[in-house]
ZAMARGU-4260 file (C-alpha; in steps of 0.2 Angstrom, whole numbers, plus 5000, padded with zeros to 4 digits):
<rodrens>
0) 4863/5239/4798 | 4847/5243/4805 | 4832/5252/4797 | 4824/5266/4806 | 4805/5267/4808
5) 4799/5283/4816 | 4781/5284/4821 | 4773/5301/4822 | 4755/5299/4825 | 4750/5291/4842
10) 4749/5295/4861 | 4761/5290/4875 | 4751/5290/4891 | 4762/5296/4906 | 4756/5287/4921
15) 4761/5286/4939 | 4768/5269/4945 | 4782/5263/4934 | 4791/5248/4940 | 4809/5250/4947
20) 4822/5240/4937 | 4825/5227/4950 | 4822/5209/4947 | 4815/5199/4962 | 4810/5180/4963
25) 4792/5180/4965 | 4784/5169/4978 | 4779/5152/4971 | 4760/5150/4969 | 4752/5135/4976
30) 4741/5134/4960 | 4744/5140/4942 | 4731/5140/4928 | 4730/5139/4910 | 4715/5149/4903
35) 4709/5143/4886 | 4699/5159/4883 | 4717/5167/4882 | 4718/5158/4865 | 4705/5165/4854
40) 4696/5153/4843 | 4704/5138/4851 | 4692/5124/4857 | 4702/5114/4869 | 4701/5095/4869
45) 4708/5088/4886 | 4720/5074/4886 | 4722/5072/4905 | 4709/5071/4919 | 4707/5079/4936
50) 4720/5071/4948 | 4733/5067/4934 | 4751/5070/4939 | 4760/5082/4927 | 4778/5086/4923
55) 4782/5104/4917 | 4780/5102/4898 | 4767/5088/4899 | 4752/5090/4887 | 4736/5096/4895
60) 4725/5099/4879 | 4726/5102/4861 | 4716/5113/4849 | 4701/5104/4842 | 4702/5112/4824
65) 4721/5112/4824 | 4726/5096/4832 | 4745/5099/4830 | 4745/5114/4842 | 4747/5108/4859
70) 4746/5116/4876 | 4757/5111/4890 | 4759/5113/4909 | 4770/5127/4915 | 4774/5119/4931
75) 4774/5101/4938 | 4761/5095/4950 | 4743/5089/4950 | 4729/5094/4939 | 4717/5100/4953
80) 4702/5106/4944 | 4694/5110/4927 | 4683/5125/4929 | 4668/5126/4916 | 4656/5139/4911
85) 4640/5140/4901 | 4638/5125/4889 | 4653/5117/4898 | 4665/5129/4890 | 4682/5126/4899
90) 4687/5143/4908 | 4702/5137/4918 | 4713/5122/4921 | 4720/5124/4938 | 4736/5115/4943
95) 4742/5112/4961 | 4761/5115/4959 | 4775/5104/4967 | 4787/5113/4978 | 4800/5112/4964
100) 4797/5109/4946 | 4802/5093/4937 | 4803/5094/4918 | 4798/5083/4904 | 4814/5080/4894
105) 4812/5083/4875 | 4830/5082/4872 | 4842/5095/4866 | 4842/5101/4848 | 4853/5112/4838
110) 4840/5122/4828 | 4852/5129/4815 | 4858/5111/4811 | 4841/5103/4811 | 4828/5102/4797
115) 4812/5113/4796 | 4801/5098/4800 | 4810/5093/4815 | 4811/5111/4822 | 4792/5113/4818
120) 4788/5096/4827 | 4799/5101/4842 | 4790/5118/4844 | 4773/5110/4843 | 4776/5095/4855
125) 4783/5106/4868 | 4768/5118/4868 | 4778/5133/4861 | 4766/5134/4846 | 4755/5143/4858
130) 4767/5158/4857 | 4766/5160/4838 | 4752/5171/4832 | 4747/5175/4815 | 4741/5190/4805
135) 4727/5192/4799 | 4715/5189/4813 | 4727/5189/4828 | 4725/5171/4832 | 4737/5156/4835
140) 4746/5152/4819 | 4741/5137/4809 | 4757/5126/4808 | 4752/5120/4791 | 4753/5138/4784
145) 4769/5145/4777 | 4771/5163/4782 | 4779/5176/4771 | 4788/5183/4786 | 4790/5182/4805
150) 4790/5197/4816 | 4798/5199/4834 | 4794/5215/4843 | 4806/5220/4857 | 4798/5237/4858
155) 4788/5243/4873 | 4777/5258/4871 | 4761/5254/4881 | 4757/5263/4897 | 4769/5257/4911
160) 4775/5243/4900 | 4790/5232/4905 | 4807/5238/4898 | 4811/5225/4885 | 4830/5228/4887
165) 4829/5225/4905 | 4819/5209/4903 | 4830/5201/4890 | 4847/5206/4896 | 4851/5189/4904
170) 4842/5179/4890 | 4852/5183/4874 | 4858/5166/4871 | 4840/5158/4872 | 4834/5173/4861
175) 4847/5169/4848 | 4842/5151/4848 | 4824/5155/4846 | 4828/5166/4831 | 4838/5151/4824
180) 4822/5141/4826 | 4810/5154/4818 | 4822/5155/4803 | 4817/5137/4799 | 4799/5141/4798
185) 4798/5153/4784 | 4806/5156/4767 | 4805/5174/4770 | 4814/5186/4783 | 4813/5186/4802
190) 4811/5204/4807 | 4817/5210/4824 | 4811/5227/4830 | 4820/5235/4844 | 4819/5252/4854
195) 4833/5261/4862 | 4834/5250/4877 | 4832/5233/4868 | 4844/5238/4854 | 4859/5238/4867
200) 4855/5220/4872 | 4851/5213/4855 | 4863/5222/4844 | 4873/5206/4840 | 4858/5195/4836
205) 4861/5185/4820 | 4849/5180/4806 | 4837/5194/4807 | 4833/5210/4798 | 4834/5223/4812
210) 4823/5238/4813 | 4825/5253/4826 | 4808/5259/4831 | 4804/5276/4839 | 4789/5286/4842
215) 4773/5287/4853 | 4762/5272/4857 | 4757/5262/4847 | 4774/5261/4839 | 4777/5245/4850
220) 4762/5236/4842 | 4768/5222/4831 | 4754/5226/4819 | 4760/5244/4816 | 4778/5237/4813
225) 4771/5225/4800 | 4761/5239/4792 | 4777/5250/4790 | 4789/5236/4785 | 4780/5222/4775
230) 4761/5225/4774 | 4749/5211/4772 | 4741/5207/4755 | 4726/5197/4752 | 4729/5178/4756
235) 4746/5181/4764 | 4751/5176/4782 | 4763/5184/4794 | 4768/5176/4810 | 4772/5186/4826
240) 4781/5181/4842 | 4783/5191/4858 | 4802/5194/4863 | 4801/5185/4880 | 4791/5171/4873
245) 4805/5168/4860 | 4817/5165/4874 | 4805/5150/4880 | 4806/5143/4863 | 4825/5145/4863
250) 4827/5136/4879 | 4817/5121/4873 | 4831/5119/4860 | 4845/5123/4872 | 4840/5113/4887
255) 4826/5101/4880 | 4815/5108/4894 | 4799/5119/4893 | 4804/5132/4905 | 4789/5144/4906
260) 4797/5158/4915 | 4788/5175/4914 | 4795/5192/4920 | 4781/5201/4927 | 4781/5220/4930
265) 4770/5226/4945 | 4765/5244/4940 | 4752/5257/4944 | 4749/5270/4956 | 4741/5258/4969
270) 4755/5245/4968 | 4766/5245/4984 | 4781/5235/4977 | 4783/5241/4960 | 4797/5230/4953
275) 4800/5216/4941 | 4796/5198/4947 | 4803/5182/4940 | 4787/5171/4939 | 4779/5157/4929
280) 4765/5158/4916 | 4748/5158/4924 | 4753/5162/4942 | 4740/5167/4955 | 4740/5186/4955
285) 4737/5188/4974 | 4753/5178/4978 | 4762/5192/4968 | 4753/5208/4974 | 4744/5203/4990
290) 4726/5204/4994 | 4718/5220/4987 | 4703/5230/4993 | 4688/5234/4982 | 4695/5252/4980
295) 4709/5245/4968 | 4707/5238/4951 | 4718/5223/4947 | 4723/5222/4928 | 4732/5208/4920
300) 4741/5218/4907 | 4741/5237/4904 | 4727/5249/4906 | 4722/5250/4888 | 4721/5232/4883
305) 4722/5222/4900 | 4709/5211/4908 | 4701/5214/4925 | 4706/5202/4939 | 4699/5198/4956
310) 4709/5192/4971 | 4716/5175/4969 | 4713/5174/4950 | 4727/5170/4938 | 4738/5181/4927
315) 4734/5179/4908 | 4745/5168/4897 | 4753/5181/4887 | 4753/5195/4900 | 4770/5202/4907
320) 4762/5216/4917 | 4750/5218/4932 | 4743/5235/4934 | 4735/5242/4950 | 4724/5258/4948
325) 4710/5266/4959 | 4693/5260/4955 | 4682/5275/4948 | 4668/5272/4960 | 4668/5290/4967
330) 4657/5304/4961 | 4668/5319/4957 | 4658/5335/4961 | 4658/5348/4947 | 4669/5335/4937
335) 4664/5343/4921 | 4674/5359/4925 | 4691/5358/4917 | 4700/5367/4931 | 4694/5357/4946
340) 4703/5341/4943 | 4720/5344/4936 | 4726/5326/4939 | 4715/5320/4924 | 4723/5317/4907
345) 4712/5322/4892 | 4718/5321/4874 | 4704/5334/4868 | 4709/5348/4881 | 4693/5346/4891
350) 4705/5347/4906 | 4720/5357/4909 | 4732/5343/4907 | 4738/5350/4890 | 4747/5364/4900
355) 4758/5350/4909 | 4765/5339/4895 | 4777/5330/4906 | 4766/5327/4921 | 4762/5309/4926
360) 4744/5305/4929 | 4735/5294/4941 | 4720/5286/4931 | 4705/5278/4938 | 4692/5266/4929
365) 4679/5280/4928 | 4672/5282/4910 | 4667/5300/4914 | 4651/5297/4904 | 4640/5285/4895
370) 4640/5278/4877 | 4634/5292/4866 | 4629/5295/4848 | 4643/5307/4844 | 4657/5305/4832
375) 4671/5319/4831 | 4679/5319/4814 | 4697/5317/4814 | 4700/5312/4833 | 4703/5294/4829
380) 4715/5297/4815 | 4726/5308/4826 | 4732/5292/4836 | 4731/5279/4822 | 4748/5278/4813
385) 4742/5265/4801 | 4736/5271/4783 | 4718/5266/4786 | 4702/5275/4790 | 4698/5269/4808
390) 4681/5277/4809 | 4675/5269/4792 | 4682/5252/4797 | 4673/5253/4814 | 4657/5257/4805
395) 4660/5243/4792 | 4662/5230/4807 | 4647/5236/4816 | 4637/5234/4799 | 4645/5217/4796
400) 4649/5223/4778 | 4663/5210/4773 | 4668/5219/4757 | 4670/5236/4765 | 4680/5228/4779
405) 4692/5220/4767 | 4694/5236/4757 | 4697/5246/4773 | 4711/5235/4779 | 4703/5223/4792
410) 4717/5210/4788 | 4730/5221/4795 | 4723/5226/4812 | 4721/5218/4829 | 4710/5224/4843
415) 4726/5231/4852 | 4729/5243/4837 | 4713/5252/4841 | 4716/5253/4860 | 4721/5272/4859
420) 4707/5275/4847 | 4695/5268/4860 | 4703/5279/4873 | 4701/5296/4864 | 4685/5292/4856
425) 4671/5304/4862 | 4658/5291/4858 | 4664/5279/4872 | 4661/5264/4861 | 4670/5247/4865
430) 4680/5248/4849 | 4692/5234/4853 | 4677/5223/4855 | 4669/5229/4838 | 4686/5225/4829
435) 4687/5208/4837 | 4669/5204/4832 | 4673/5210/4814 | 4689/5199/4814 | 4678/5184/4820
440) 4666/5187/4806 | 4680/5187/4793 | 4686/5170/4800 | 4669/5163/4798 | 4665/5170/4781
445) 4682/5170/4773 | 4693/5159/4783
</rodrens>
Protein backbone atom coordinates (compact mmCIF):
# COMPACT_ATOMS: atom_id res chain seq x y z
CA UNK A 1 0.00 0.00 0.00
CA UNK A 2 1.39 3.37 -1.00
CA UNK A 3 1.89 6.34 1.29
CA UNK A 4 0.70 9.72 0.03
CA UNK A 5 2.93 12.81 0.14
CA UNK A 6 1.17 16.05 -0.70
CA UNK A 7 3.34 19.10 -1.30
CA UNK A 8 1.58 22.44 -0.91
CA UNK A 9 4.34 25.04 -1.13
CA UNK A 10 5.99 25.46 -4.51
CA UNK A 11 5.29 26.74 -8.01
CA UNK A 12 4.53 24.88 -11.22
CA UNK A 13 5.63 26.95 -14.20
CA UNK A 14 3.31 26.42 -17.15
CA UNK A 15 5.35 26.95 -20.30
CA UNK A 16 4.75 26.55 -24.02
CA UNK A 17 6.41 23.67 -25.80
CA UNK A 18 5.53 20.38 -24.11
CA UNK A 19 6.76 17.29 -25.97
CA UNK A 20 4.20 15.09 -27.70
CA UNK A 21 4.04 11.56 -26.33
CA UNK A 22 5.58 9.96 -29.40
CA UNK A 23 8.88 8.07 -29.22
CA UNK A 24 11.21 8.41 -32.21
CA UNK A 25 14.61 6.84 -32.87
CA UNK A 26 17.09 9.72 -32.75
CA UNK A 27 19.69 10.06 -35.52
CA UNK A 28 22.92 8.39 -34.47
CA UNK A 29 25.56 10.99 -33.70
CA UNK A 30 28.95 10.68 -35.33
CA UNK A 31 30.52 11.59 -32.01
CA UNK A 32 29.49 11.27 -28.35
CA UNK A 33 31.08 12.82 -25.29
CA UNK A 34 31.51 12.12 -21.61
CA UNK A 35 32.05 15.37 -19.70
CA UNK A 36 33.86 14.94 -16.34
CA UNK A 37 32.50 18.32 -15.06
CA UNK A 38 29.08 16.61 -14.99
CA UNK A 39 30.38 14.56 -12.03
CA UNK A 40 30.98 17.11 -9.31
CA UNK A 41 34.17 16.58 -7.23
CA UNK A 42 35.38 13.74 -9.52
CA UNK A 43 38.97 14.14 -10.69
CA UNK A 44 39.33 11.81 -13.71
CA UNK A 45 42.31 9.51 -14.22
CA UNK A 46 42.41 8.24 -17.79
CA UNK A 47 43.00 4.56 -18.51
CA UNK A 48 42.96 4.86 -22.33
CA UNK A 49 44.63 7.23 -24.77
CA UNK A 50 43.50 9.04 -27.88
CA UNK A 51 43.10 6.63 -30.77
CA UNK A 52 42.11 3.68 -28.56
CA UNK A 53 39.33 1.36 -29.79
CA UNK A 54 36.43 1.04 -27.38
CA UNK A 55 33.50 -1.27 -26.86
CA UNK A 56 30.34 0.06 -25.28
CA UNK A 57 31.03 -0.51 -21.58
CA UNK A 58 34.82 -0.25 -21.77
CA UNK A 59 36.38 1.80 -18.98
CA UNK A 60 37.56 5.28 -19.99
CA UNK A 61 38.57 6.79 -16.66
CA UNK A 62 38.12 6.35 -12.93
CA UNK A 63 37.78 8.73 -10.00
CA UNK A 64 41.14 9.72 -8.54
CA UNK A 65 39.85 9.85 -4.96
CA UNK A 66 37.34 7.00 -5.21
CA UNK A 67 39.12 4.50 -7.42
CA UNK A 68 36.29 1.94 -7.38
CA UNK A 69 33.98 4.30 -9.31
CA UNK A 70 34.61 3.79 -13.02
CA UNK A 71 33.23 5.63 -16.03
CA UNK A 72 32.60 3.66 -19.20
CA UNK A 73 31.91 4.38 -22.85
CA UNK A 74 28.23 4.74 -23.85
CA UNK A 75 28.99 3.61 -27.43
CA UNK A 76 31.59 1.59 -29.28
CA UNK A 77 34.09 3.43 -31.44
CA UNK A 78 37.40 5.27 -31.23
CA UNK A 79 38.49 7.74 -28.58
CA UNK A 80 38.91 10.74 -30.87
CA UNK A 81 39.96 13.57 -28.57
CA UNK A 82 40.49 14.57 -24.93
CA UNK A 83 39.62 18.25 -24.60
CA UNK A 84 41.34 20.07 -21.75
CA UNK A 85 40.88 23.46 -20.16
CA UNK A 86 42.83 25.54 -17.66
CA UNK A 87 45.45 23.60 -15.67
CA UNK A 88 44.88 20.67 -18.08
CA UNK A 89 41.49 19.96 -16.55
CA UNK A 90 39.65 17.43 -18.70
CA UNK A 91 36.46 18.98 -20.06
CA UNK A 92 35.29 16.47 -22.66
CA UNK A 93 36.21 12.99 -23.81
CA UNK A 94 34.97 12.65 -27.39
CA UNK A 95 34.28 9.25 -28.91
CA UNK A 96 33.87 8.73 -32.66
CA UNK A 97 31.07 6.18 -32.79
CA UNK A 98 30.86 3.03 -34.89
CA UNK A 99 27.79 2.69 -37.16
CA UNK A 100 26.46 0.11 -34.70
CA UNK A 101 27.40 -0.62 -31.12
CA UNK A 102 29.45 -3.61 -30.06
CA UNK A 103 29.16 -4.31 -26.34
CA UNK A 104 31.55 -5.53 -23.73
CA UNK A 105 30.06 -8.67 -22.19
CA UNK A 106 29.98 -8.52 -18.39
CA UNK A 107 27.87 -11.69 -18.18
CA UNK A 108 24.29 -12.03 -17.03
CA UNK A 109 23.64 -12.08 -13.28
CA UNK A 110 20.53 -12.60 -11.19
CA UNK A 111 20.69 -9.72 -8.72
CA UNK A 112 18.21 -11.33 -6.30
CA UNK A 113 20.25 -14.53 -6.08
CA UNK A 114 23.66 -12.84 -5.82
CA UNK A 115 25.49 -11.56 -2.76
CA UNK A 116 25.86 -7.86 -1.97
CA UNK A 117 29.56 -7.74 -2.84
CA UNK A 118 29.04 -9.34 -6.26
CA UNK A 119 26.19 -6.95 -7.03
CA UNK A 120 28.27 -3.97 -5.91
CA UNK A 121 31.24 -5.11 -8.00
CA UNK A 122 29.07 -5.55 -11.11
CA UNK A 123 27.59 -2.07 -10.76
CA UNK A 124 31.03 -0.51 -10.37
CA UNK A 125 32.85 -2.40 -13.13
CA UNK A 126 30.11 -1.62 -15.66
CA UNK A 127 30.24 2.11 -14.94
CA UNK A 128 26.79 2.21 -13.35
CA UNK A 129 28.24 3.58 -10.11
CA UNK A 130 28.10 6.96 -11.87
CA UNK A 131 24.30 6.87 -11.66
CA UNK A 132 24.22 6.60 -7.86
CA UNK A 133 24.35 9.91 -6.02
CA UNK A 134 24.46 10.55 -2.32
CA UNK A 135 22.97 13.03 0.09
CA UNK A 136 24.43 15.03 1.74
CA UNK A 137 26.43 17.04 -0.82
CA UNK A 138 24.69 15.77 -4.01
CA UNK A 139 27.77 14.01 -5.38
CA UNK A 140 28.50 10.53 -6.68
CA UNK A 141 28.17 8.01 -3.85
CA UNK A 142 31.23 6.48 -2.23
CA UNK A 143 30.77 2.70 -2.65
CA UNK A 144 32.47 2.10 0.72
CA UNK A 145 29.57 3.83 2.50
CA UNK A 146 26.51 2.02 3.78
CA UNK A 147 23.41 4.15 3.08
CA UNK A 148 20.53 4.10 5.54
CA UNK A 149 18.11 4.13 2.57
CA UNK A 150 17.99 4.46 -1.22
CA UNK A 151 15.50 6.71 -3.02
CA UNK A 152 14.28 6.37 -6.59
CA UNK A 153 12.13 9.22 -7.92
CA UNK A 154 9.78 8.60 -10.85
CA UNK A 155 8.12 11.98 -10.41
CA UNK A 156 8.48 14.81 -12.94
CA UNK A 157 7.41 18.30 -11.86
CA UNK A 158 10.11 20.54 -13.41
CA UNK A 159 9.02 22.81 -16.29
CA UNK A 160 8.29 20.73 -19.43
CA UNK A 161 9.89 17.69 -17.79
CA UNK A 162 9.52 14.30 -19.55
CA UNK A 163 6.60 12.19 -18.41
CA UNK A 164 8.13 9.42 -16.28
CA UNK A 165 5.30 7.00 -16.99
CA UNK A 166 5.75 7.36 -20.75
CA UNK A 167 9.54 6.96 -20.51
CA UNK A 168 9.33 3.81 -18.36
CA UNK A 169 6.36 2.02 -19.91
CA UNK A 170 8.50 -0.44 -21.93
CA UNK A 171 11.28 -0.76 -19.35
CA UNK A 172 9.49 -2.28 -16.36
CA UNK A 173 11.48 -5.54 -16.35
CA UNK A 174 14.82 -3.69 -16.32
CA UNK A 175 13.47 -1.32 -13.66
CA UNK A 176 12.50 -4.26 -11.42
CA UNK A 177 15.94 -5.85 -11.82
CA UNK A 178 17.51 -2.51 -10.94
CA UNK A 179 15.44 -2.44 -7.74
CA UNK A 180 16.59 -5.98 -6.95
CA UNK A 181 20.19 -4.80 -7.25
CA UNK A 182 19.66 -1.72 -5.08
CA UNK A 183 18.17 -3.84 -2.31
CA UNK A 184 21.56 -5.57 -2.00
CA UNK A 185 23.31 -2.24 -1.36
CA UNK A 186 21.50 -1.19 1.81
CA UNK A 187 20.20 -2.71 5.02
CA UNK A 188 17.46 -0.08 4.97
CA UNK A 189 14.52 0.47 2.65
CA UNK A 190 14.38 1.26 -1.04
CA UNK A 191 11.85 4.06 -1.45
CA UNK A 192 10.08 4.51 -4.79
CA UNK A 193 8.25 7.80 -5.36
CA UNK A 194 5.67 7.93 -8.15
CA UNK A 195 3.16 10.39 -9.55
CA UNK A 196 -0.17 9.73 -11.24
CA UNK A 197 1.47 8.74 -14.54
CA UNK A 198 4.34 6.57 -13.31
CA UNK A 199 2.14 4.87 -10.69
CA UNK A 200 0.17 3.15 -13.49
CA UNK A 201 3.37 1.72 -14.98
CA UNK A 202 5.20 0.81 -11.75
CA UNK A 203 2.27 -0.38 -9.63
CA UNK A 204 3.53 -3.99 -9.54
CA UNK A 205 7.17 -3.28 -8.64
CA UNK A 206 8.30 -5.51 -5.76
CA UNK A 207 10.75 -4.85 -2.94
CA UNK A 208 10.09 -1.14 -2.47
CA UNK A 209 8.21 1.16 -0.15
CA UNK A 210 5.90 3.05 -2.49
CA UNK A 211 5.06 6.74 -2.06
CA UNK A 212 2.54 8.63 -4.18
CA UNK A 213 3.72 12.23 -4.54
CA UNK A 214 1.54 15.13 -5.63
CA UNK A 215 1.81 18.89 -5.63
CA UNK A 216 3.62 21.70 -7.43
CA UNK A 217 7.30 21.79 -8.29
CA UNK A 218 9.65 20.94 -6.54
CA UNK A 219 7.59 17.92 -5.42
CA UNK A 220 9.53 15.85 -7.95
CA UNK A 221 12.92 16.69 -6.44
CA UNK A 222 14.34 13.71 -4.63
CA UNK A 223 15.66 16.01 -1.88
CA UNK A 224 12.12 17.10 -1.04
CA UNK A 225 10.99 13.47 -0.96
CA UNK A 226 13.84 12.48 1.37
CA UNK A 227 12.94 15.40 3.64
CA UNK A 228 9.32 14.28 3.88
CA UNK A 229 9.94 10.52 4.18
CA UNK A 230 13.23 9.89 5.99
CA UNK A 231 15.16 13.08 6.82
CA UNK A 232 18.92 13.04 7.08
CA UNK A 233 20.63 13.28 10.44
CA UNK A 234 24.26 14.17 11.02
CA UNK A 235 26.64 11.46 9.78
CA UNK A 236 24.00 9.58 7.77
CA UNK A 237 24.09 8.82 4.05
CA UNK A 238 21.20 8.37 1.63
CA UNK A 239 21.69 7.26 -1.98
CA UNK A 240 19.54 8.35 -4.90
CA UNK A 241 19.05 7.00 -8.43
CA UNK A 242 17.03 8.53 -11.28
CA UNK A 243 14.28 6.30 -12.65
CA UNK A 244 15.60 5.77 -16.19
CA UNK A 245 19.18 5.38 -14.92
CA UNK A 246 17.90 2.49 -12.82
CA UNK A 247 16.80 0.68 -16.00
CA UNK A 248 20.39 0.91 -17.31
CA UNK A 249 21.58 -0.74 -14.08
CA UNK A 250 18.89 -3.39 -14.46
CA UNK A 251 19.91 -4.16 -18.04
CA UNK A 252 23.51 -4.78 -16.95
CA UNK A 253 22.20 -7.68 -14.87
CA UNK A 254 19.60 -8.91 -17.38
CA UNK A 255 21.76 -8.75 -20.51
CA UNK A 256 25.34 -8.40 -19.26
CA UNK A 257 25.66 -5.22 -21.35
CA UNK A 258 26.00 -1.53 -20.52
CA UNK A 259 23.19 -0.20 -22.71
CA UNK A 260 23.40 3.55 -22.21
CA UNK A 261 20.02 4.41 -23.74
CA UNK A 262 18.54 7.76 -22.85
CA UNK A 263 15.03 9.00 -23.66
CA UNK A 264 15.39 12.70 -24.40
CA UNK A 265 12.38 15.03 -24.61
CA UNK A 266 12.83 17.97 -26.98
CA UNK A 267 10.75 20.81 -25.53
CA UNK A 268 10.34 24.56 -25.51
CA UNK A 269 8.55 27.19 -27.55
CA UNK A 270 11.34 27.34 -30.17
CA UNK A 271 11.54 23.57 -30.74
CA UNK A 272 10.12 22.44 -34.08
CA UNK A 273 9.82 18.71 -33.42
CA UNK A 274 8.68 18.44 -29.82
CA UNK A 275 8.81 14.72 -29.26
CA UNK A 276 10.61 12.04 -27.25
CA UNK A 277 13.75 10.62 -28.82
CA UNK A 278 15.51 7.34 -28.09
CA UNK A 279 19.14 8.36 -27.91
CA UNK A 280 22.38 7.54 -26.13
CA UNK A 281 24.07 9.29 -23.23
CA UNK A 282 26.30 12.14 -24.38
CA UNK A 283 24.82 12.65 -27.85
CA UNK A 284 25.56 15.68 -30.02
CA UNK A 285 22.72 18.17 -29.50
CA UNK A 286 22.75 19.41 -33.11
CA UNK A 287 22.13 15.90 -34.44
CA UNK A 288 18.97 15.89 -32.33
CA UNK A 289 17.54 19.39 -32.91
CA UNK A 290 19.39 20.70 -35.95
CA UNK A 291 21.41 23.89 -36.28
CA UNK A 292 19.99 26.77 -34.24
CA UNK A 293 20.41 30.52 -34.74
CA UNK A 294 21.75 32.97 -32.17
CA UNK A 295 18.16 33.95 -31.37
CA UNK A 296 17.56 30.56 -29.67
CA UNK A 297 18.95 29.40 -26.33
CA UNK A 298 19.74 25.68 -26.23
CA UNK A 299 19.49 24.22 -22.73
CA UNK A 300 20.59 20.75 -21.70
CA UNK A 301 17.98 20.08 -19.03
CA UNK A 302 15.11 22.31 -17.92
CA UNK A 303 14.90 26.10 -17.76
CA UNK A 304 15.51 26.20 -13.99
CA UNK A 305 18.56 23.97 -13.59
CA UNK A 306 19.85 23.21 -17.10
CA UNK A 307 23.15 24.18 -18.74
CA UNK A 308 23.53 26.37 -21.82
CA UNK A 309 24.77 24.60 -24.96
CA UNK A 310 25.98 25.84 -28.32
CA UNK A 311 25.54 24.09 -31.65
CA UNK A 312 27.51 20.84 -31.90
CA UNK A 313 28.05 20.54 -28.15
CA UNK A 314 26.96 17.50 -26.13
CA UNK A 315 23.96 16.76 -23.91
CA UNK A 316 24.78 16.36 -20.21
CA UNK A 317 25.30 12.89 -18.76
CA UNK A 318 22.24 13.03 -16.49
CA UNK A 319 19.96 15.15 -18.71
CA UNK A 320 16.85 13.72 -20.34
CA UNK A 321 15.49 16.98 -21.72
CA UNK A 322 16.63 19.57 -24.27
CA UNK A 323 14.79 22.89 -24.03
CA UNK A 324 14.76 25.59 -26.69
CA UNK A 325 13.62 29.10 -25.72
CA UNK A 326 14.16 32.58 -27.17
CA UNK A 327 17.26 34.50 -26.19
CA UNK A 328 16.39 37.55 -24.10
CA UNK A 329 18.52 39.87 -26.19
CA UNK A 330 15.83 42.35 -27.20
CA UNK A 331 14.97 45.48 -25.26
CA UNK A 332 11.31 45.68 -24.24
CA UNK A 333 10.08 49.25 -24.51
CA UNK A 334 8.21 50.25 -21.35
CA UNK A 335 8.90 46.75 -20.06
CA UNK A 336 8.37 47.93 -16.50
CA UNK A 337 4.66 48.51 -17.16
CA UNK A 338 2.68 45.44 -16.02
CA UNK A 339 -0.03 45.66 -18.69
CA UNK A 340 2.20 46.00 -21.78
CA UNK A 341 3.56 42.45 -21.90
CA UNK A 342 0.99 39.89 -20.79
CA UNK A 343 3.06 36.91 -21.93
CA UNK A 344 5.46 37.30 -18.99
CA UNK A 345 4.98 35.22 -15.86
CA UNK A 346 5.60 36.86 -12.50
CA UNK A 347 5.20 35.28 -9.09
CA UNK A 348 5.07 38.69 -7.40
CA UNK A 349 2.24 40.17 -9.53
CA UNK A 350 4.47 42.69 -11.29
CA UNK A 351 2.73 41.59 -14.50
CA UNK A 352 -0.89 40.64 -15.08
CA UNK A 353 -0.10 36.91 -15.33
CA UNK A 354 -1.86 36.28 -12.02
CA UNK A 355 -5.16 37.03 -13.79
CA UNK A 356 -4.60 34.04 -16.11
CA UNK A 357 -3.71 31.06 -13.85
CA UNK A 358 -4.00 28.44 -16.61
CA UNK A 359 -2.13 30.31 -19.32
CA UNK A 360 1.09 28.87 -20.74
CA UNK A 361 3.98 31.28 -21.08
CA UNK A 362 6.87 31.72 -23.49
CA UNK A 363 9.92 32.60 -21.37
CA UNK A 364 13.13 34.20 -22.59
CA UNK A 365 16.55 34.37 -20.96
CA UNK A 366 16.10 38.05 -20.08
CA UNK A 367 16.77 38.62 -16.36
CA UNK A 368 14.71 41.83 -16.36
CA UNK A 369 17.21 43.61 -14.15
CA UNK A 370 20.56 43.25 -12.45
CA UNK A 371 21.63 41.87 -9.09
CA UNK A 372 20.39 44.18 -6.36
CA UNK A 373 20.75 44.64 -2.60
CA UNK A 374 17.13 43.86 -1.87
CA UNK A 375 15.60 40.95 0.04
CA UNK A 376 11.82 40.58 0.25
CA UNK A 377 10.85 38.81 3.46
CA UNK A 378 8.81 35.67 2.93
CA UNK A 379 9.06 35.30 -0.86
CA UNK A 380 11.61 32.46 -0.69
CA UNK A 381 9.60 30.50 1.87
CA UNK A 382 6.53 30.50 -0.41
CA UNK A 383 8.19 28.11 -2.86
CA UNK A 384 10.34 26.07 -0.43
CA UNK A 385 8.42 23.00 0.82
CA UNK A 386 11.24 21.82 3.10
CA UNK A 387 11.23 22.85 6.75
CA UNK A 388 14.31 25.04 6.52
CA UNK A 389 14.91 28.78 6.45
CA UNK A 390 16.17 29.41 2.90
CA UNK A 391 17.19 33.06 3.31
CA UNK A 392 19.18 32.37 6.47
CA UNK A 393 20.86 29.32 4.92
CA UNK A 394 21.86 31.33 1.85
CA UNK A 395 23.38 34.03 4.08
CA UNK A 396 25.29 31.39 6.07
CA UNK A 397 26.69 29.96 2.82
CA UNK A 398 27.75 33.42 1.63
CA UNK A 399 29.48 34.01 4.97
CA UNK A 400 31.07 30.55 5.04
CA UNK A 401 29.71 29.96 8.55
CA UNK A 402 29.94 26.17 8.87
CA UNK A 403 28.17 25.91 12.23
CA UNK A 404 25.18 27.93 11.03
CA UNK A 405 25.05 26.01 7.77
CA UNK A 406 24.85 22.74 9.71
CA UNK A 407 22.15 24.07 12.02
CA UNK A 408 20.11 25.43 9.10
CA UNK A 409 20.02 22.14 7.16
CA UNK A 410 22.82 22.27 4.58
CA UNK A 411 23.10 18.46 4.65
CA UNK A 412 19.54 18.03 3.33
CA UNK A 413 19.68 20.27 0.28
CA UNK A 414 21.10 20.36 -3.23
CA UNK A 415 21.35 23.27 -5.66
CA UNK A 416 18.27 22.08 -7.58
CA UNK A 417 16.16 22.46 -4.41
CA UNK A 418 16.83 26.21 -4.61
CA UNK A 419 16.03 26.63 -8.33
CA UNK A 420 12.56 28.04 -7.64
CA UNK A 421 13.92 30.20 -4.84
CA UNK A 422 16.37 31.65 -7.37
CA UNK A 423 13.53 32.19 -9.86
CA UNK A 424 11.29 34.19 -7.50
CA UNK A 425 14.11 35.97 -5.69
CA UNK A 426 13.93 39.75 -6.13
CA UNK A 427 17.68 40.06 -5.48
CA UNK A 428 18.49 38.06 -8.66
CA UNK A 429 21.38 36.34 -6.87
CA UNK A 430 22.74 33.11 -8.38
CA UNK A 431 21.42 31.10 -5.43
CA UNK A 432 22.10 27.63 -6.86
CA UNK A 433 25.76 28.56 -7.22
CA UNK A 434 25.82 29.87 -3.63
CA UNK A 435 24.41 26.58 -2.31
CA UNK A 436 26.90 24.58 -4.40
CA UNK A 437 29.80 26.59 -2.96
CA UNK A 438 28.39 26.04 0.52
CA UNK A 439 28.22 22.28 -0.04
CA UNK A 440 31.77 22.26 -1.40
CA UNK A 441 32.97 24.04 1.73
CA UNK A 442 31.29 21.38 3.87
CA UNK A 443 32.98 18.62 1.87
CA UNK A 444 36.37 20.27 2.41
CA UNK A 445 35.95 21.11 6.09
CA UNK A 446 33.73 18.29 7.38
CA UNK A 447 34.00 15.48 4.79
